[in-house]
C-alpha positions in Angstrom: 5.4 -12.9 -0.4 8.2 -11.1 -2.3 10.1 -8.3 -0.7 10.5 -6.4 -4.0 6.8 -6.5 -4.6 6.1 -5.1 -1.1 8.6 -2.3 -1.8 6.9 -1.5 -5.0 3.5 -1.3 -3.3 5.0 1.0 -0.6 6.1 3.4 -3.3 2.7 3.3 -5.0 0.8 3.8 -1.6 3.0 6.8 -0.8 2.4 8.2 -4.2 -1.4 7.9 -3.8 -1.9 5.4 -6.7 -2.8 2.5 -4.3 -4.5 2.4 -1.0 -4.5 -0.1 1.9 -8.2 -0.1 2.5 -11.4 1.0 0.8 -12.0 3.6 3.6 -8.9 5.5 2.3 -10.3 6.0 -1.2 -10.0 9.6 -2.4 -10.8 8.9 -6.1 -11.9 6.1 -8.3 -8.6 5.6 -10.0 -6.9 4.3 -6.8 -6.4 0.6 -6.6 -6.4 -1.5 -3.4 -3.2 -3.3 -2.3 -3.8 -7.1 -2.2 -4.8 -8.2 1.3 -1.8 -10.4 1.8 0.5 -7.4 1.4 -1.5 -4.8 3.2 -0.4 -5.5 6.8 3.3 -5.8 5.8 3.2 -2.5 3.9 1.4 -0.7 6.7 4.0 -1.9 9.2 6.9 -0.8 7.0 5.4 2.6 6.3 4.8 3.2 10.0 8.3 2.0 11.0 9.9 4.4 8.5 8.3 7.5 10.0 
């Protein structure tokens, strides 16, 4: 797992372009973060609140 890729996914999730899980889908254009990054991204987003 690469830190710079995780940081890029964090930015995309915050912007609404990517989602962490299918249950979060608001529209069909959103992509799902690869499962190997999902937990790490969720933890980083929550820890930065």
